[in-house]
C-alpha positions as CSV (number, residue, x, y, z in Angstrom):
1,M,0.0,0.0,0.0
2,S,1.1,3.5,-0.7
3,R,2.3,5.5,2.4
4,T,2.1,8.9,0.7
5,G,0.0,10.5,3.5
6,K,-3.4,9.5,1.9
7,F,-6.0,7.8,4.0
8,L,-6.7,4.2,3.0
9,F,-10.2,4.1,4.5
10,L,-12.8,6.1,6.5
11,P,-12.8,5.4,10.2
12,G,-16.5,5.9,10.8
13,Q,-17.4,7.1,14.3
14,I,-14.3,7.3,16.5
15,V,-14.8,6.1,20.1
16,A,-12.5,5.3,23.0
17,T,-12.9,3.6,26.3
18,P,-12.6,5.7,29.5
19,A,-9.4,3.7,30.5
20,V,-7.6,4.4,27.3
21,L,-8.6,8.1,27.4
22,E,-7.2,8.3,31.0
23,A,-4.0,6.7,29.8
24,F,-3.7,9.3,27.0
25,R,-4.3,12.1,29.5
26,A,-1.6,10.8,31.8
27,A,0.8,10.4,29.0
28,G,0.1,13.8,27.5
29,D,-0.4,12.2,24.1
30,D,-3.0,13.1,21.5
31,P,-5.1,10.1,20.5
32,M,-5.9,11.6,17.1
33,T,-2.3,11.4,16.1
34,Y,-2.6,7.6,16.3
35,V,-5.9,7.5,14.5
36,V,-4.4,9.4,11.6
37,R,-1.5,6.9,11.5
38,H,-4.0,4.0,11.6
39,I,-6.2,5.2,8.7
40,A,-3.0,6.1,6.7
41,G,-1.8,2.5,6.9
42,D,0.8,2.8,9.6
43,W,-0.2,-0.3,11.6
44,G,2.3,0.3,14.5
45,E,3.8,-2.6,16.4
46,L,2.4,-5.6,14.5
47,S,4.1,-8.6,13.1
48,A,4.8,-8.7,9.3
49,A,2.0,-11.3,9.0
50,D,-0.5,-9.1,10.9
51,K,0.5,-6.1,8.8
52,A,-0.1,-8.1,5.6
53,E,-3.5,-9.2,7.0
54,N,-4.4,-5.5,7.5
55,E,-3.4,-4.7,3.9
56,L,-5.8,-7.5,2.8
57,S,-8.4,-6.2,5.2
58,V,-8.3,-2.7,3.6
59,R,-8.8,-4.2,0.1
60,Q,-11.5,-6.8,1.1
61,G,-13.4,-4.8,3.7
62,F,-12.4,-6.8,6.8
63,R,-11.7,-5.6,10.3
64,I,-8.4,-3.6,10.8
65,L,-6.3,-3.6,14.0
66,S,-3.3,-1.5,14.8
67,A,-1.2,-1.6,17.9
68,Y,0.8,1.3,19.3
69,R,2.6,2.5,22.5
70,M,2.0,5.9,24.0
71,S,5.0,7.9,25.1
72,S,4.5,6.5,28.5
73,G,5.0,3.0,27.2
74,I,1.3,1.9,27.6
75,R,0.2,-0.3,24.7
76,F,-3.2,0.2,23.1
77,W,-5.1,-0.9,20.1
78,I,-7.1,0.8,17.4
79,I,-9.8,-1.4,15.7
80,T,-11.9,-0.4,12.7
81,E,-14.9,-2.5,12.2
82,A,-15.3,-4.4,8.9
83,N,-18.2,-2.2,7.8
84,R,-16.2,0.9,8.6
85,S,-19.0,2.2,10.9
86,S,-16.7,2.8,13.8
87,T,-13.1,2.9,15.0
88,T,-12.4,2.1,18.7
89,L,-9.3,3.0,20.8
90,L,-8.9,0.6,23.8
91,L,-6.4,-1.1,26.0
92,P,-5.7,-4.8,25.0
93,E,-7.0,-6.1,28.2
94,Q,-10.4,-4.5,27.4
95,Y,-10.9,-6.6,24.3
């Protein structure tokens, strides 16, 4: 996929769990920075196989998952539903 700054898909409604929002507040990070990375195809800290699965998911309309770390080191996920109706930010243990 091209990484020229173009968005690969629309995120739908963007939502976040209270716990991940508190972690962002404590870290001083902006969650939208990571949402932009996600919809631009920067999948974060995923294996090569999982990144390839996301590339397929963009083309075929499947669910897309990215994994990142905040500046504080806290790991979190961003998941866009297959129908692109919503994108959720959450901590892995909340899944």
